[in-house]
LODRENVEX-340048 format. One record per residue: x, y, z of N, C-alpha, C, O, CB in turn; residue in three letters. Coordinates in steps of 0.2 Angstrom, whole numbers, plus 2048, in hexadecimal, padded with zeros to 3 digits. Glycine has a CB too. Layout:
BEGIN
XYZXYZXYZXYZXYZALA;...
END
This chain:
BEGIN
EAA6D44FFEA76D84F9EAE6D94F4EB46DA4F5EA46DF4FBMET;EA96D74EDEAD6D94E8EB26E14E6EAD6E44E5EA96D94E4THR;EB56E34E5EB96E64E3EB46ED4E0EB36ED4DAEBD6E24DFARG;EB26F14E4EAD6F54E0EB16FC4DAEB47004DDEA86FA4E6ARG;EB06FD4D4EB67014D1EB27074D1EAE7094D6EB96FE4CAVAL;EB270B4CBEB17134CEEAB7124C6EAD7124C0EBD71A4CDTYR;EA67114C7EA27134C2E9F7184BEE997194BEE9F7104C3ASN;EA371C4BAEA27214B6E9C7224AFE9B7264ABEA87214B3PHE;E9971B4B0E9571B4AAE917204ABE907234B0E917144A8ASN;E8C7224A5E877264A4E827244A3E7F72749FE877294A2PRO;E8171E4A5E7871B4A7E777144A4E7B7114A0E727214A2GLY;E727114A6E757104AEE7A7104B2E7E70C4B2E7570D4AFPRO;E797164B7E807174BAE807154C2E7B7134C5E827204B9ALA;E877174C5E867154CEE817164D1E7D71B4D0E8B71A4D1VAL;E807124D4E7C7114DBE807144E2E867124E3E7A7094DCLEU;E7C7184E7E827174ECE837114F0E7E70D4F2E8171C4F1PRO;E877114F1E887094F6E867074FAE847014FCE8E7084F8GLN;E8470D4FEE7F70B505E78709503E73706506E7D71250AGLU;E7970C4FEE707094FAE6F7024F9E6B6FE4FBE6E70C4F1VAL;E767024F5E766FA4F2E776F34FAE756ED4F9E7F6F94EBLEU;E796F64FFE7A6F2503E746F0504E716EB504E7F6F3507GLU;E716F6507E686F4509E656F1503E616EE506E636FB50AILE;E656F04FFE626EC4F9E646E44FAE606E04F9E666EF4F3VAL;E6A6E44FCE6C6DF4FAE6C6DB502E6D6D5503E736DF4F6GLN;E6B6E0508E6A6DC50FE616DA50EE5E6D6512E6D6E2517LYS;E5E6DE50AE566DE50AE546DA504E4E6D9504E536E650AGLU;E576D8500E556D44FAE526CE4FBE4D6CE4F7E5A6D34F7LEU;E546C94FFE526C4500E4A6C4505E456C1503E596C0503LEU;E4B6C8509E456C750EE456CF50EE4A6D350EE466C3516ASP;E406D050DE3F6DB50CE396DA514E346D7516E366DE4FFTYR;E3F6DD518E3B6DF51FE366DB523E326DE527E396E451DARG;E386D3522E346CF526E2F6CD522E2B6CA525E326D152CGLY;E2E6CF51DE276C9519E2A6C2515E256BE513E236CE512THR;E306C1514E326BA513E326BA50BE336B5508E2C6B5515GLY;E336BE507E346BE501E376C84FFE366CE501E2C6BB4FCMET;E3B6C64FAE3D6CD4F7E376D14F3E316D04F1E446CC4F2SER;E3B6D94F3E366DD4F1E356DB4EAE306DC4E8E386E34F3ILE;E3A6D84E6E396D74DFE346D34DBE336D34D5E3D6D54DDLEU;E316CF4E5E2B6CB4E3E266CB4E5E216C74E5E2B6C64E3GLU;E256D24E8E1F6D74EBE1B6D84E6E1B6DA4E0E226DE4ECSER;E136D54EBE0D6DA4E4E0D6E34E5E0B6E84E9E016D74E8SER;E0E6E34E2E0E6ED4E4E066F24E7E056F74EAE0E6F24D9HIS;E026EB4E6DFE6EB4ECDFE6EA4F3DF96E84F7DFA6E84EAARG;E046EA4F3E076E44FBE066EA4FFE076F04FCE116DF4FBALA;E066EB506E066F1509E0E6F350AE0F6F9509E026F1510ALA;E136EF50BE196F1509E1B6F5503E1E6FA502E1B6EB508GLU;E176F24FEE1A6FA4F9E156FD4F8E146FF4F2E1E6FA4F1TYR;E126FE4FCE0C7054FDE11708500E1270D4FEE04704501THR;E15705505E1870B50BE1E70E505E1F713502E1D706513GLU;E2170A505E2770D4FDE227114FAE207164FEE2A7054F5ILE;E207114F6E1D7164F1E1B71B4F5E1C7204F3E177134EDASN;E197194F9E157224FDE1C725500E1D72B4FFE0D721506ASP;E21723503E27724504E2C727500E3072B502E29720507GLN;E2C7254FAE2F7264F3E2C72E4F0E307334EEE2C7204EEALA;E2472D4F2E227334F1E237384F4E2673B4F0E1C7344F0ILE;E2373B4FBE2473E501E2873F502E2A745504E2373C506ALA;E2D73A500E3773D4FFE397414FBE3D7464FCE3D7384FDLEU;E357414F0E367444ECE3474A4EEE3874E4EDE337414E5ALA;E2D74C4F3E297534F4E307564F7E3275C4F7E217544F9ARG;E337514FCE37754502E3E7574FFE4175B502E3874E509GLU;E407544FAE467564F8E4875A4F3E4D75D4F3E497534F6ILE;E417594EFE4075E4E9E3B7644ECE397684E8E3C75B4E2PHE;E3B7644F0E3876B4F4E3176D4F0E307734EFE3F7734F4GLY;E2C7684EEE277684EBE227684EFE247674F5E277634E8LEU;E1B7694EFE1576C4F1E107684EFE127654EAE147734EETHR;E0B7664F2E077604F2E037624EDDFE75F4EDE0475D4F9ASP;E047664E9E027674E2E067664DCE057694D7E0076E4E1ASP;E0A7604DDE0D75D4D8E0E7564DBE0F7544E1E137614D6TYR;E0D7524D5E0A74C4D4E1374A4D4E1774D4D2E0574B4CDHIS;E137424D7E197404D8E1773A4D2E127374D4E1C73E4E0ILE;E187394CEE167314CAE1C72E4C7E207324C4E107324C1LEU;E207284C8E227204C7E2071D4C1E1B7184C1E2171C4CDPHE;E247204BCE207194B6E267164B2E2B7144B4E1971E4AFMET;E247144ACE2B7104A8E2A7144A3E267184A2E2B7084A6THR;E3170F49EE30712498E35719496E3571C490E29714499GLY;E3A71949DE4071D49EE3C72649BE3772949CE47719498GLY;E40729497E3F730498E3E73048EE3C73448AE4873649DALA;E3F72A48DE3E72A485E3672C485E3272F481E40722482SER;E35728489E2D72748AE2972C48BE2372C489E2C72348FSER;E2C73248EE29736491E2773C48BE2273F48AE2D739496GLN;E2C73A487E2D73F480E2874047DE2874647AE3073D47CPHE;E2473A47CE1C737477E1973B47DE1974247DE1972C475ALA;E16739484E11739489E13742489E0F745485E12734491TYR;E1674448AE1674D48AE1274E484E0C74F486E1E75148AILE;E1374F47CE0F752478E0874F479E02752478E12751472PRO;E0A74747BE03745479DFE749480DF974D47EE0273A47ALEU;DFF749483DFB74C48ADFA75548BDF675848FE0074A490ASN;DFF757486DFE75E488E00762481E03768481E04760490PHE;DFF76047EE00763476DF7767476DF576D478E0275B46ELEU;DF3763474DEB765473DEC76946EDE876E46EDE7769479ASN;DEF769469DED76D460DF3772463DF477645FDE277345EGLY;DF6773468DFC77B467E01775467E0176F467DFD782470LYS;E0877A466E0F77A463E1377946AE1377E46EE1278345ETHR;E1877346CE1B77246EE2077646FE22776469E1B76E46CGLY;E2477A473E2B77F473E3077A474E3177A47AE2B784479ALA;E34777471E39774474E41779471E4177D46CE3876A471TYR;E47777478E4B778478E50776474E5477B474E4C77747DILE;E52772470E5776E46CE5F76E46FE6377146BE56771465ASP;E6176C474E6A76B476E6C766477E7176647BE6C76E47CTHR;E69760474E6C759474E68755472E62756473E6E757478GLY;E6A74F46FE6774646CE61747470E5C74846CE6C73C46ESER;E60747475E5B746479E5674B478E50749476E5D74647FTRP;E5875247BE54756479E50758472E4A75A472E5775847AALA;E5375746CE53755464E4E74F463E4A74F45FE5B751460ASN;E4D748469E49745467E4374546CE3E74146CE4B73F466LYS;E4474A46FE3E74D473E3974E46EE3574A46CE40755478ALA;E3B75346AE3A758468E35754460E2F75645EE4175C468ALA;E3B74E45CE3874C457E30749457E2C74A453E3D748454LYS;E3074445FE29742465E25745464E1F742463E2974346BGLU;E2574C463E20752463E1E75345CE1875445AE2375A465ALA;E23752458E1F755451E1D74E44FE1D74E449E2475944BLYS;E1D748452E1A744450E12745451E0D74444DE1D73F453ILE;E12747459E0974745BE0674F458E0174F455E07748466VAL;E0C754458E0975B455E0E75E453E1275C44FE05760459GLY;E0F764454E1376A453E1976C459E1876C45FE0F770452LYS;E1E76D456E2676D45CE27772458E29772452E2D76645DALA;E2777945CE2B77E45AE3377D45DE3377B463E2678545CHIS;E3A77F459E4177F45DE4278545CE4278A458E4877B45AILE;E42784465E4478D467E4D78E465E50793462E4378F470CYS;E4E789467E59789465E59782460E5577D45FE62786470TYR;E5E783460E6277D45CE6A77E460E6C783460E6277D451SER;E6C778462E72778461E7577345CE7B77345CE75779465GLY;E7277045AE7476A454E7A76D450E8076D452E6D76744FLYS;E7977144AE7E773446E85774449E8A775446E7C779442GLU;E85775451E89778453E8D774457E9277645AE8877D455GLY;E8A76B456E8E76945AE8A767461E8A761464E9576E45CGLY;E8676B463E8276B46BE8776D470E8576B475E7F76346DTYR;E8E77246FE91771472E8F77A477E9377E47AE9876E46ELYS;E88778476E8978247CE8078147BE7D77F476E9078D476HIS;E7E784482E77787485E7778C484E7B791485E7678548CILE;E7078D483E6F793481E6D798485E69796489E6C79347CPRO;E6E79E483E6C7A248AE647A4489E617A1485E717AA48DTHR;E627A948CE5B7AB48BE587AE488E527AE487E597AE48FGLN;E5E7B2486E5C7B547FE5C7B147AE587B2476E607BA47DTHR;E5F7AE478E607A9471E597A5471E577A346BE687A2473GLU;E567A3476E5079E476E4A7A3471E4A7A9472E4C79C480LEU;E477A046EE417A446AE3C7A046EE3C79A46FE417A2460ASP;E377A3470E337A0474E2C7A1472E297A6474E357A247AILE;E2779D46DE217A046BE1B7A1471E1C79F477E1E79A465PRO;E177A5470E137A7475E0C7A4474E087A7470E137AF476ALA;E0B79E477E0579B476E07795475E03791473E0279E472GLY;E0D793475E0D789476E0C78647BE0C78B47FE14785475ALA;E0B78247DE0877C481E0D77D487E0B77C48DE0877447DALA;E1377E485E1977B48AE2077E488E21781483E1B77248BTYR;E2477D48CE2C77E48AE2E77848DE2D777493E3078548DLEU;E33774488E3676F48BE3F77148BE42774487E34769487HIS;E3F76D48FE4677148FE4A768494E48765498E4677A496MET;E5176748FE55761493E5A766499E5F769497E5A75A48BTHR;E5976549FE5F7694A3E677654A1E6B76A4A1E5D7684ADTHR;E6975E49FE6F75C4A0E71757499E6D752498E6F7584A7ASN;E74758495E7475348FE7B75048FE8075348DE72756488ASN;E7A749492E7E744492E8474448EE8A744490E7A73F491THR;E82744486E86743482E8A748480E8F74647EE8474147FILE;E8974D480E8E75447FE90756488E9475A488E8A75C47BTYR;E9075548AE92757491E8F761491E93765492E9B755491GLY;E89761491E88769492E81768495E7D764494E8976D48ATHR;E8076F49BE7B76E4A0E777784A0E7A77D49FE7F76A4A9GLN;E727784A0E7077F4A1E707804A9E6D77C4ADE6878049EPHE;E747844ACE767884B1E7178D4B2E737914B6E7C78A4B0GLN;E6A78F4AFE657914B0E5F78E4AFE5F7894ABE657954AETYR;E597914B2E5478F4B0E507954ABE4E79B4ADE5078C4B5ILE;E507924A5E4E7994A0E4779A4A3E437964A5E4D797497PRO;E457A04A2E3C7A24A2E397A049DE3B79F497E3A7AA4A1ASP;E3379D49FE32799498E2C79D495E2879A491E31791499SER;E2D7A3498E277AB496E1F7A9494E1B7A948FE2B7B048BLYS;E1E7A549EE177A349EE1779D49DE1379A4A0E137A649BGLY;E1A799496E17792496E1978D49CE1E78F4A0E1A78D48FLEU;E1578649BE177814A0E1F78049FE2377F49AE1377A49EPRO;E227804A5E2977D4A3E297754A3E267734A7E2F7804A9LEU;E2D77149FE2D76B4A0E3676A49EE3976C499E2776749CILE;E367664A3E3E7644A3E4075C4A4E3C7584A7E427674A9ALA;E447594A1E4575349FE4D7544A3E5275649FE44751495ASP;E4F7524ABE537524AFE5674C4B1E5974C4B7E507554B2MET;E547484ACE597414ACE6073F4AEE6273A4B1E597404A6SER;E647454ACE6A7444AEE6D7474B3E727454B5E6D7454AASER;E6974C4B5E6C7514BBE667524C0E677564C4E6E7594B7ASP;E6274F4C1E5E74D4C6E5E74D4CBE5D7474CDE5C7494C5ILE;E5E7514D1E627524D7E687524DAE6974F4E0E617504DAALA;E6B7554D7E727554D5E7675E4D8E7A7604DCE737544CASER;E6F7614D4E727694D9E6B76C4DCE667694DBE777724D3ARG;E6C7724DEE657744E0E627794DCE6677D4D9E657764E8VAL;E5C77A4DBE5677B4D5E5277F4D9E5177E4DFE537744D2LEU;E4D7844D6E467874D7E447814D4E437824CEE437904D5ASP;E4177A4D7E3D7764D4E357774D1E327754CDE3C7734D7PHE;E3577B4D5E2C77D4D4E2E7834CFE287854CEE287814DCLYS;E317854CCE327894C6E2F7844BFE2C7864BAE3B78C4C4LYS;E2E77D4C0E2E7784BAE267744BEE247714C3E387724B9PHE;E227774B5E1C7744B6E1D76B4B7E197684BBE187764B0ASP;E227684B3E237614B3E2A7614B2E2D7654AFE1F75C4AEMET;E2C75C4B5E327594B7E327504B6E2E74C4B9E3475C4BFILE;E3774F4B3E377474B1E3E7454B0E437484AEE337464A9TYR;E3E73E4B3E4773B4B2E467354B2E417334B5E4C73B4B8ALA;E497314ADE4C72A4B0E517294B5E5672C4B5E4F7284ADGLY;E4E7234B9E527264BDE597214BEE5B7204C4E4E7274C3ALA;E5C71F4BAE6171C4B9E6871F4B9E6D71C4B8E5F7184B4GLN;E687264BAE6D7294BBE6F72C4C1E7472C4C4E6D72D4B7LYS;E6A72E4C2E6B7344CBE667304D3E677324D9E6773F4C8ASN;E6072B4CFE5A72C4D4E597234D3E537204D6E527334D1ILE;E5D71F4D1E5C7194D1E5D7154CDE637164CAE587184D2GLY;E5970E4CBE5E70A4C6E5770A4C1E5170C4C2E617004C9PRO;E5C7074BAE577094B7E507054B5E506FF4B7E5A70A4B2ALA;E4A7064B2E427064B5E3F70A4B7E397094B5E417034BAGLY;E4070E4B9E3B7134BCE3C71A4BAE4171E4BBE3C7134C3ALA;E3771D4B7E397254B6E347294BBE2E7274BDE377274ADTHR;E3772F4BDE357314C1E327394BEE3573D4BBE387304C5LEU;E2A7394C0E2773E4BDE237424C1E1E7404C3E2373B4B8VAL;E267494C3E2274E4C7E1E7544C3E1F7594BFE287524CBMET;E197524C6E147574C0E0E75C4C4E0A75A4C8E0F7524BALEU;E0F7624C2E0A7674C6E057654C4E057634BEE0A76E4C7LYS;DFF7664CADF87634C7DF57674C3DF07654C0DF47624CBASP;DF876F4C3DF57744BDDF57734B6DF07754B2DF977A4BDSER;DFD76F4B6DFE76D4ADDF97684ABDF67694A6E067694ABLEU;DF97614B2DF675D4B1DED75F4AEDEB75E4A8DF775A4B7LEU;DEA7614B3DE47644B0DE47664A8DDE7664A6DE37694B4LYS;DE67684A5DE976B49FDE9765499DE8767493DF076E4A0THR;DE975E49CDEB759497DE5756494DE0756497DF075549BALA;DE775148DDE374F489DDE74748CDE174248DDE874F481LYS;DD874948CDD674348EDD373C48DDD1737490DD5745492GLN;DD373F488DD2739482DD773647DDD7735477DCD73C47DASP;DDC734483DE172E480DDF727485DDC72648ADEB731480LEU;DE3722481DE371C484DE771B48CDED71E48CDE771747FPRO;DE5718491DE471A499DEA71949CDEB71C4A1DDF71549DTHR;DF0716498DF671849ADFA71B498E0071B499DF971449AMET;DF771F493DFB726490DF972A494DFC72F491DFB728489PHE;DF672C498DF473049CDF67324A1DF772D4A5DEF72E49CLYS;DF97384A4DFB7394ABDF77394AEDF97384B4DFE73E4ADTYR;DF073A4AFDEE73C4B3DEB7344B6DE97334BCDEA7424B1GLY;DEB72F4B1DEC7264B4DF37264B9DF37214BCDED7204ADTHR;DF57284BADFD7274BEDFB7294C4DFA7264CAE0572C4BBTYR;DF97314C2DF97374C7DF37364CDDF27394D3DF773F4C2ALA;DED7304CADE57304CCDE87284D1DE57254D6DDD72F4C3ASP;DEC7264D0DEC7204D1DF471F4D6DF571A4D9DEC71B4CBGLU;DF77254D6DFF7254DBE0371E4D8E0671A4DBDFD7244E5LYS;E0271E4D0E0771B4CDE047124CEE0770D4CBE0F71E4D1SER;DFF7124D1DFF70B4D3DF87094CDDF67034CFDFD70C4DDLEU;DF570C4C8DF070B4C4DF17034C2DED6FE4C4DEF7104BETYR;DF87014BDDF96FA4BEE026F94BFE056FF4C0DF66F74B6ASN;E056F44C0E0B6F24C2E106F64C1E136F84BCE0B6EC4C0THR;E136F94C6E187004C7E206FB4C5E216F44C4E187054D1PRO;E246FF4C4E2B6F94C3E2D6FB4CBE317004CCE346FC4BBPRO;E2B6F84D0E2C6F44D7E336F54D9E336FA4DDE2A6EC4D6VAL;E376F34D8E3F6F24D9E416F84DAE436FB4DFE436EE4D4PHE;E416F94D3E437024D1E427074D7E4670A4DAE3E7044C9ALA;E3A7084D6E3870C4DCE3B70C4E2E3D7114E5E3270B4DDVAL;E3A7054E4E3D7044ECE457064EDE487084F2E3D6FB4EFTYR;E487064E6E4F7084E6E507114E5E537144E9E537034DFVAL;E4D7124E1E4A71C4E1E4A71E4E9E4D7234ECE4071E4DEVAL;E447194EDE4471D4F3E4871C4F9E4771F4FEE3E71D4F6LYS;E4D7174F8E537174FCE5971D4F9E5A7224FDE5670F4FBLEU;E5B71D4F5E5D7214F1E5D7294F4E6272C4F5E5871F4EBVAL;E5672B4F3E5172F4F5E537324FDE55737500E4972B4F3PHE;E5372B500E5372A507E5D72C508E5F73050CE5072150BGLU;E5F72A505E6772A504E69733503E6E735506E697234FCTRP;E677374FEE6573E4FDE65741503E69745504E5F73F4F9ILE;E6073F507E5D74350CE63742512E65747516E5474150FLYS;E6473C512E69739518E7173E517E7574051CE6B72E516LYS;E72740510E7874250EE7A74A50FE7F74D50EE78740509MET;E7274E511E70753512E6C75550BE6E75B50AE74757514GLY;E68754508E65759506E687584FCE6E7564FAE6676150BGLY;E6475A4F9E6875E4F2E6E7634F4E737644F1E617624EEILE;E6C7674F9E7276E4F8E797694FDE7E76C4FEE6E7784FDALA;E797624FFE7E760502E8075D4FAE8575E4F7E7C75D50AALA;E7C75A4F8E7D7554F1E8075B4EAE837574E6E747524EEILE;E817614EAE827654E9E8A7674E9E8F7674E4E7D7674EBGLU;E8B7684EDE917694F2E987634EEE9D7644EBE8F7664FCLYS;E9475D4F0E997584EEE9A7594E6EA07584E3E967514EFVAL;E9375B4E3E947584DBE9875E4D7E9975E4D1E8B7564D7ASN;E997644DBE9B76B4D9EA576A4DAEA976C4D7E977724DFCYS;EA57674DFEAC7644E0EAE7604DBEB37614D8EAE7614E5ALA;EAA75B4DAEAC7564D6EAD75B4CFEB375D4CEEA574E4D6LYS;EA975E4C9EA97604C5EAF7664C4EB27684BFEA47604C2LYS;EAE7674CAEB576E4C9EBC76B4C8EC076E4C5EB77744CFGLU;EBD7644CCEC17614CBEC675F4C4ECC7604C2EBE75C4CDARG;EC075B4C3EC275B4BBEC27604B6EC575F4B1EBE7564B8VAL;EBE7644B6EC076A4B2EC476D4B3EC57724AFEBC76D4B1TYR;EC976C4B9ECE7714BAED476D4B9EDA7704B8ECD7754C2GLN;ED57674B8EDC7654B4EDB7654ADEE07664AAEDE75D4B5ILE;ED57644A9ED27674A3ED376D4A0ED576D49AECC7674A3MET;ED37714A5ED47784A1EDF77B4A6EE477F4A6EC97814A6ASP;EDE7754A8EE97764A9EEB7704A2EF176F4A0EED76F4B5LEU;EE676F49FEEC76B499EE776D492EE976A48DEEC75F49BTYR;EE2771492EDF77348CEE1770486EDD76D483EE077948CPRO;EE676F485EE876D47CEEA76747FEEE76647AEEF770477ASP;EEA761483EEA759485EE0758486EDD756482EF0757490TYR;EDF75B48CED575748EED375D48CED3762490ED2754496TYR;ED075D484ECC761483EC5760484EC175B483ECD76247FARG;EC2767485EB976448AEB7765481EBA76847CEB376C495GLY;EB1763481EAC76347AEA876A47BEA776D476EA675D47BHIS;EA676C481EA077147EEA5778481EAA779484E96770483CYS;E9F77D480EA1784483EA378448BEA078048FE9B78A481ASP;EA678948EEA9788496EA478949BEA47874A1EAD78D497ARG;EA078E496E97790499E9278A49AE8D78A49EE92796493GLU;E94787496E8E781494E9077B497E8D776495E8C77F48CSER;E9577949DE9A77649EE927714A4E8F7734A8EA277B4A0ARG;E9376B4A2E8D7644A8E947654ACE9A7664AAE8A7574A5SER;E8F7654B5E907604B9E907594B8E957574B9E8D7614BETRP;E8D7554B6E8B74E4B7E8F74B4B1E927454B2E8274D4B5MET;E9074F4ABE9474A4A3E9974F4A2E9975549FE8F74A49AASN;E9E74D4A4EA37514A1EA874E49AEAB74949BEA87524A8ILE;EA9751494EAA74E48EEB075048DEB175648FEA574F488ASN;EB574C48BEBE74E488EBF74A484EBE744484EC474D48ELEU;EC374F47FEC674A479ED174D47BED475247BEC174E46FARG;ED374447BED974747BEDC748473ED874846EEDE744480LEU;EE3748471EE574B46AEE6747466EE8748461EEA74F469PRO;EE373F46AEE373A462EDD735466EDB73446CEEE734460SER;EDB73145FED772D462ED9726465ED6721466ED272C45DGLU;EE1727464EE3720469EE572246EEE471E472EE871D466ASP;EE7728470EE972B476EE272847AEE272347EEE9735476LEU;EDD72B478ED672A479ED472247CED2721482ED272A472GLU;ED671E478ED6716478ED971447EED6711483ED9712472LYS;EE171647DEE5714485EE371648AEE471248FEEC715486LYS;EE071E48AEDE71F490ED871C494ED871A49AEDD724490PHE;ED271B48FECC717492ECE710494ECB70D498EC771848DILE;ED370C491ED6705492EDB70549AEDA70149EEDB70448CSER;EDE70A499EE370B4A0EDF70C4A7EDF70A4ACEE871349EGLU;EDA7114A5ED77154AAED270C4ACED270A4B2ED371D4A5ALA;ECF70A4A8ECB7034AAECF6FF4AFECE6FD4B5EC96FE4A3LYS;ED76FE4AAEDA6FA4B3EDA6FC4B6EDD6F84BAEDE6F74B5ALA;ED97024B8EDA7044C0ED37074C2ED370B4C7EE170A4C1GLN;ECE7044BFEC87034C3EC37094C2EBE70A4C6ECB7024CBGLY;EC570D4BCEBF7134B9EBE7104B4EC170F4AEEC171C4B7PHE;EB570D4B7EB370C4AEEAD7104ADEAA7134B1EB17024ABILE;EAC70F4A4EA77144A2EA97194A0EA571E49FEA37154A6GLY;EAE71A49FEB372249CEB1723495EB1728493EBD72349CLEU;EAF71E491EAE71D489EAA722488EA4721489EAC716484LYS;EAC729485EA872D480EA072C47EE9F72547DEAC72D47BGLY;E9B72E47DE9772A477E9A72D471E9D73246FE8F72B478HIS;E9872846DE98728465E9972F460E9C73145BE92725463ARG;E92731465E9173845FE9773D461E9974045CE8A73C461SER;E9B73E468EA074346AEA773D467EAA73E463E9F745474VAL;EA773746BEAF73446DEB3736472EB173A477EB4735467GLY;EB6734471EBC735479EBA73547EEB673147DEBF73A47AGLY;EBA737484EB973648AEB373948EEB173F48EEBE73748CVAL;EAF733493EA9739494EAA73749EEAB7324A0E9E73648EARG;EAA73A4A1EAA73A4A8EA473C4ABEA27424ABEAF73E4ACVAL;E9F7364ACE997384B1E987374B7E977324BAE957374AFSER;E9773D4BAE9973E4C3E917404C5E8E7454C7EA17454C5ALA;E8F73A4C4E887384C7E8873B4D0E8D73C4D4E8772F4C7TYR;E8173C4D3E8273D4DAE867394DCE8C73B4DEE7E73D4DDASN;E867304DDE8972A4E0E8F72A4E0E917284E5E887254DEALA;E9472C4DAE9872C4DAE9C7304DFE9B7364DFE9872B4D5LEU;EA172D4E3EA472F4E8EAA7344E6EAE7324E1EA77284EBPRO;EAA73A4E9EB273E4E9EB673A4E6EB77394E0EB67404F2LEU;EB87364EBEC07344EAEC17304E4EC672E4E2EC472F4F0GLU;EB972F4DFEBB72A4D9EBD7304D4EC172F4CFEB47244D6GLY;EBA7374D6EBE73D4D2EC573E4D4ECA73D4D0EBA7444D4ILE;EC673F4D8ECE7404DCED273B4D7ED673D4D2ECF73C4E5ASP;ED27354D9ED572F4D6ED57304CEED972E4CBED27274D9LYS;ECE7334CBED07344C4ED37384C1ED57384BBECD7334C1LEU;ED173E4C7ED87454C3EDF7424C3EE37444BFEDA74D4C9VAL;EE073C4CAEE773D4CAEEA7384C3EEF7384C0EEB73A4D1ALA;EE57334C2EE77304BCEE97344B5EEF7334B2EE172C4BAPHE;EE37384B4EE473F4B0EEB7414AFEEE7404AAEE27454B2MET;EED7444B5EF47464B4EF97434B3EFD7444AFEF77494B9GLU;EF973C4B8EFF7364B5F007354ADF057354AAEFC72F4B8THR;EF97334AAEF77324A2EFA73849FEFF73649BEF07324A0PHE;EF873E4A0EFB74349CF0274449BF06746496EF874749ELYS;F047424A4F0B7434A3F1173D49FF1673E49CF0E7444A9LYS;F0C7364A0F1173149CF10730495F1272C491F1172949FASN;F09735492F0973348BF0A73B488F0A73C482F0172E488ASN;
END
């Protein structure tokens, strides 16, 4: 097998090697069908089984009851930015917590459809801070409260679930879904592009409570209605068959690992080891955000100069650490420690950080 690197890319991101090996084994002949799942009809019994299993696993892993619809859609989280106001504004105002670029884009899409109220914005402060509950200006009578749980670009993350003051709570969990234990039933809708923690690019997971679905606008084009996907178990038209197949395998891997609680323990160890060395050398490895807003999934840091940052990224790549370049909005280095990144990769990166600091 070709040597595997440690993949720190922010997305599409690292997948469990065990899952990739299953995909490799089944790629040409899916379970005796004589063809690849890439070639399979979405009406075939083989895919129906995959779809049903993926839905059941999602409910099990996230602890959701039967009143949640599990949908597999396309277009990434960015399409959901438009779907949500189209379906749920209904002449009301959408409330948005602006904690980063993606949260800001979601609010902009809502303003195209109707009205959006910004409950909090960290834009002027460089998106370094996650607001406390008391900092949120949540309007009464809004259609919903929208949040982005983790911000890949700026390395910030909510460490609590906001009180939505009775409004339906909608969360974009694209970059930290299934990474830590939460009371997922507190959310009326959760959505996530699969390509960071639960699968490859191409599938978007939507977990939608039936009570919220019942409020959705009906006079929309067929493919823009959540009801279309819910009524047909995401099979109204051709879904992203291969991507959903891999998502199902990742869900099986999460279950085999011990569920989200077990995944959280490893993720906690990973983030603590990186932040520990940053805190040991705070003038050399400078974090972007406030300490209390730090992300578990995306750890952003700057070095004393851009030349050192370039050297760090180059030497890291030579040692098999890939995808560490920070986003252009922030610069520096970004360590994306998604679920499938092994703890060993973090330990080796931290050792490299120690050596690099001593040599430079």
